[in-house]
C-alpha positions in Angstrom: 18.2 0.3 32.1 17.7 3.2 29.8 14.7 5.3 29.0 14.3 8.2 26.5 11.6 10.8 26.0 11.5 13.4 23.2 9.6 16.5 24.5 7.1 17.6 21.8 8.6 20.7 20.4 11.6 20.3 22.8 14.6 18.2 23.4 15.6 14.6 23.9 15.8 13.5 27.6 17.5 10.1 28.5 18.0 8.5 31.8 20.2 5.5 32.6 19.4 3.8 35.9 19.8 0.6 37.9 17.5 -0.9 40.6 18.8 -2.4 43.8 16.5 -3.7 46.5 13.5 -1.9 44.8 15.2 1.5 44.7 16.9 3.5 41.9 20.7 3.8 41.9 23.4 4.9 39.5 21.0 7.4 37.9 22.5 9.5 35.1 20.6 12.1 33.0 21.7 13.0 29.5 20.3 14.6 26.3 20.5 17.5 23.9 18.7 19.9 26.3 20.2 23.0 27.9 20.7 23.2 31.6 22.3 25.9 33.7 24.3 25.8 35.9 26.3 22.7 35.1 26.1 21.5 38.7 22.4 21.1 38.4 22.9 17.9 36.4 24.5 16.2 39.5 21.6 17.5 41.6 19.1 15.8 39.4 21.0 12.5 39.3 21.2 12.6 43.1 17.5 13.3 43.4 16.7 10.2 41.5 18.9 7.9 43.5 17.1 6.2 46.3 13.6 6.7 44.9 11.3 3.6 45.1 11.1 2.0 41.7 7.3 2.2 41.8 7.3 6.0 42.3 4.8 7.7 40.1 5.7 10.2 37.3 4.3 13.1 39.3 6.2 12.1 42.4 9.5 11.7 40.5 9.0 15.2 38.9 8.3 16.7 42.3 11.4 15.1 43.8 13.6 16.6 41.0 12.0 20.1 41.3 12.3 20.1 45.1 16.0 19.0 44.9 16.8 21.8 42.5 15.1 24.4 44.6 16.8 23.2 47.8 20.2 23.2 46.0 19.7 26.8 45.0 18.6 27.8 48.6 21.6 26.1 50.2 24.2 27.3 47.8 24.9 23.9 46.3 24.3 25.5 42.9 24.9 29.2 42.2 21.3 30.3 41.8 18.1 28.8 40.5 18.4 26.1 37.8 17.3 26.9 34.3 15.9 24.0 32.2 15.5 24.7 28.5 13.8 22.3 26.1 12.8 19.9 29.0 11.5 19.9 32.6 11.3 17.7 35.6 8.3 16.0 34.3 10.2 14.9 31.1 12.9 13.5 33.3 10.3 11.5 35.2 8.8 10.1 32.0 12.3 8.9 30.9 12.8 7.2 34.3 9.4 5.4 34.0 10.3 4.3 30.5 13.6 3.0 31.7 11.8 0.9 34.3 9.4 -0.5 31.8 6.4 1.2 33.5 5.9 3.6 30.6 6.2 2.6 27.0 7.3 4.4 23.8 5.9 4.3 20.3 8.7 1.8 19.4 7.4 -0.6 22.0 4.2 -1.2 20.0 3.1 -2.5 16.6 0.1 -0.6 15.3 -2.7 -2.3 13.4 -3.9 0.0 10.5 -7.5 -0.3 9.5 -9.3 1.3 6.5 -12.5 -0.7 6.5 -14.3 1.6 4.0 -17.7 3.4 4.4 -19.7 2.6 7.5 -22.8 4.1 9.0 -22.1 7.0 11.4 -23.4 5.3 14.5 -21.3 2.2 13.7 -18.2 4.5 13.4 -18.8 5.8 16.9 -19.6 2.3 18.3 -16.3 1.0 16.9 -14.4 3.6 18.9 -15.8 2.0 22.0 -15.4 -1.6 20.8 -11.7 -1.3 19.7 -10.8 0.6 22.9 -12.4 -2.1 25.0 -10.7 -4.8 22.9 -7.3 -3.3 23.6 -8.0 -3.0 27.3 -9.0 -6.7 27.4 -5.8 -7.7 25.5 -7.6 -9.1 22.5 -6.3 -6.5 20.0 -3.2 -4.3 19.8 -3.0 -0.6 19.3 -4.9 0.6 16.2 -5.0 3.5 13.8 -8.4 3.5 12.0 -9.3 5.9 9.3 -13.0 6.7 9.0 -15.2 6.7 5.9 -18.9 7.2 5.5 -21.6 7.9 2.9 -24.3 9.6 5.0 -24.5 13.2 6.2 -23.9 13.3 10.0 -23.2 15.4 13.1 -21.1 13.9 15.9 -21.5 15.7 19.2 -19.3 15.4 22.2 -20.2 13.1 25.1 -21.1 16.1 27.4 -22.6 18.5 24.9 -26.2 19.7 25.1 -28.2 18.3 22.1 -30.6 21.2 22.0 -27.9 23.8 22.2 -25.7 22.2 19.6 -28.0 20.8 16.9 -30.9 22.6 15.0 -33.7 20.0 14.4 -35.0 21.9 11.4 -31.6 21.8 9.8 -31.2 18.1 10.6 -34.6 17.3 8.9 -33.9 19.5 5.9 -30.5 18.0 5.1 -31.3 14.4 6.3 -28.5 14.4 8.9 -27.8 11.5 11.3 -27.1 12.8 14.8 -24.6 10.7 16.8 -23.2 11.2 20.3 -19.7 9.8 20.7 -18.0 8.6 24.0 -15.3 11.2 24.0 -15.7 14.8 25.0 -15.0 17.9 22.8 -17.1 19.7 20.3 -19.6 19.0 17.5 -18.4 17.9 14.0 -20.5 18.3 10.9 -19.4 15.5 8.5 -20.7 15.1 5.0 -19.2 12.2 2.9 -15.8 13.4 1.7 -15.6 16.7 3.6 -13.5 15.6 6.5 -10.4 13.5 7.3 -11.0 11.6 10.5 -9.0 8.9 12.3 -9.1 7.1 15.6 -6.0 6.1 17.5 -6.3 3.5 20.3 -3.2 3.1 22.5 -2.4 1.6 25.8 -2.4 4.0 28.8 1.3 3.1 29.3 2.1 5.2 26.2 0.9 8.3 27.9 1.9 7.3 31.4 1.9 10.3 33.7 0.8 12.7 31.1 -2.0 15.2 31.6 -4.7 15.3 29.0 -3.1 18.5 27.5 0.3 16.9 27.4 -1.1 13.7 25.8 -2.9 15.6 23.0 0.4 17.1 21.8 2.2 13.8 22.3 -0.3 11.7 20.3 -0.7 14.3 17.6 3.0 15.0 17.0 3.0 12.7 14.0 0.1 14.6 12.5 2.2 17.8 12.2 4.8 15.8 10.2 2.1 14.2 8.0 0.7 17.7 7.2 4.1 18.9 6.4 4.5 16.0 3.9 1.5 17.3 2.0 2.8 20.9 2.1 0.9 22.3 5.1 2.6 24.2 7.8 0.9 23.3 11.1 1.3 23.8 14.8 -0.6 23.1 18.0 -3.2 25.7 19.0 -4.8 25.5 22.5 -5.2 22.2 24.2 -6.6 20.0 21.4 -6.5 21.9 18.1 -4.1 22.0 15.2 -3.9 25.1 13.1 -2.0 26.6 10.2 -1.3 30.3 9.4 -4.6 30.3 7.5 -6.6 29.2 10.6 -7.8 26.1 12.4 -7.3 22.8 10.6 -8.3 20.1 13.1 -9.6 19.2 16.6 -8.9 16.2 18.7 -10.9 14.4 21.5 -10.0 11.7 24.0 -11.5 9.0 26.2 -9.6 7.0 28.8 -11.0 3.7 29.9 -10.4 2.2 33.4 -9.0 -0.9 31.8 -5.9 0.9 30.6 -6.7 2.0 27.1 -6.9 5.5 25.5 -9.1 6.5 22.6 -7.7 9.5 20.8 -9.3 10.8 17.6 -9.0 13.8 15.3 -11.1 15.4 12.6 -9.6 17.7 10.0 -11.7 19.9 7.7 -11.2 19.0 4.0 -14.0 20.9 2.2 -17.0 21.7 4.4 -20.2 23.3 3.1 -20.5 26.2 5.5 -24.1 27.0 4.5 -25.3 23.5 5.5 -23.2 23.5 8.6 -24.7 26.8 9.8 -28.2 25.4 9.3 -27.4 22.2 11.2 -25.1 23.4 14.1 -26.4 26.1 16.3 -23.1 26.6 18.1 -21.4 26.9 14.7 -23.1 30.2 14.1 -21.7 31.7 17.3 -18.2 30.4 16.7 -18.0 31.6 13.1 -19.5 35.0 14.2 -16.6 35.3 16.7 -14.2 34.6 13.9 -15.6 37.3 11.7 -17.1 34.8 9.2 -20.2 36.4 7.7 -20.9 34.7 4.4 -22.9 31.5 4.5 -21.5 30.6 1.1 -18.0 30.4 2.3 -16.5 26.9 2.3 -14.3 25.7 5.1 -11.6 24.0 3.0 -8.2 24.3 4.5 -6.9 20.9 3.5 -8.2 21.0 -0.1 -7.1 24.6 -0.7 -3.7 24.3 1.0 -2.7 21.0 -0.6 -4.6 20.8 -3.9 -4.9 17.1 -3.2 -8.0 14.8 -3.1 -9.2 13.6 0.2 -8.1 10.1 -0.6 -4.6 11.3 -1.5 -4.3 13.1 1.8 -5.4 10.0 3.7 -2.9 7.9 1.7 -0.2 10.4 2.6 -1.1 10.3 6.3 -1.1 6.5 6.3 2.3 6.4 4.6 3.8 8.9 7.0 2.5 7.0 10.1 3.8 3.7 8.7 7.2 5.3 8.0 7.5 6.5 11.5 6.1 3.6 13.6 5.9 -0.2 13.3 2.6 -1.2 11.6 0.8 -4.2 10.2 -2.3 -4.4 8.0 -5.4 -5.3 9.8 -9.2 -5.6 9.4 -12.3 -5.5 11.6 -13.2 -9.0 13.0 -16.7 -10.3 12.6 -17.2 -10.4 16.4 -16.1 -6.7 16.6 -18.6 -5.7 14.0 -21.3 -7.7 15.7 -20.5 -6.0 19.0 -20.5 -2.6 17.3 -24.0 -3.3 15.8 -25.3 -4.4 19.2 -24.0 -1.1 20.6 -25.7 0.8 17.8 -29.0 -0.8 18.7 -28.7 -0.4 22.4 -26.7 2.9 22.7 -25.5 5.0 19.8 -28.9 5.0 17.8 -30.9 5.1 21.1 -32.6 8.5 21.6 -31.9 8.2 25.3 -28.1 8.2 24.7 -28.3 10.8 21.9 -30.3 13.1 24.2 -28.6 12.2 27.5 -27.6 15.9 27.8 -30.8 17.5 26.6 
């Protein structure tokens, strides 16, 4: 069996392996990475042989690291091993993929949904519904682009409502406040001023990955999509994407016990900074830290850097995703919309949920 893993920003790691009596045998590591000294390759192969086929990603990585350290201590290799473009964890992911315990993008067909404008609370409820549907095996992985007509603020699951949102600004600008199920920061979203998508994937796709690793892994395609519209982008911190001109986007995640992962991203297209500062309290502090003083300044990195309409950017993102992964057109099912509306009534529009962290 063969498993491959492309390290985000790094090299390709491949492992060929067999299983006999529940244990790995005949393990062979290869790839376009750099490894010194040469003898370290044999040490890694030997470290994999004999492991139980159910060994976790972390345990495989630890076995590789410990074998390399022991080999250096005992003179099996001349000095500490140097791994460039990959690490022991990447080897472990490739092993898990070879065994069918971790999946790759190519193992899945993604349902692409563009349902058109929906109320903000319904958009948040659909995140929960579609993630639960995947966990229950009733729907495959999905990429859903958001659209809305109302002015809204989406706050993270654990954010303080009173610290984040100014009630006077909310009333003045007729803003709908929604608390989502994922963590992360607040998003001020007028119709047409952001590009937002939700990606729902099986946990096997991010098997063994930390939250930080999975952010880069699930957002890697976004960097290519941005490049396709002329924007140079890179990862910044754990869950942000930036360009030389500043921050472009932020991501958030929620992992369900049933084995599904919700990952979504919001990119600033053309935000009215004056309104945002009146609605979001935390925005004032963040922008002050960044040296932004003028309330008239627009936050428009995607519009100004591409010269494209928001719809054209979303079209380009969809085209790039479809060109990279297997996709199929899809639509929301009546029962999914009914479940979303039920959640709006009982949860997402409920003051108790919105204010659960006062």
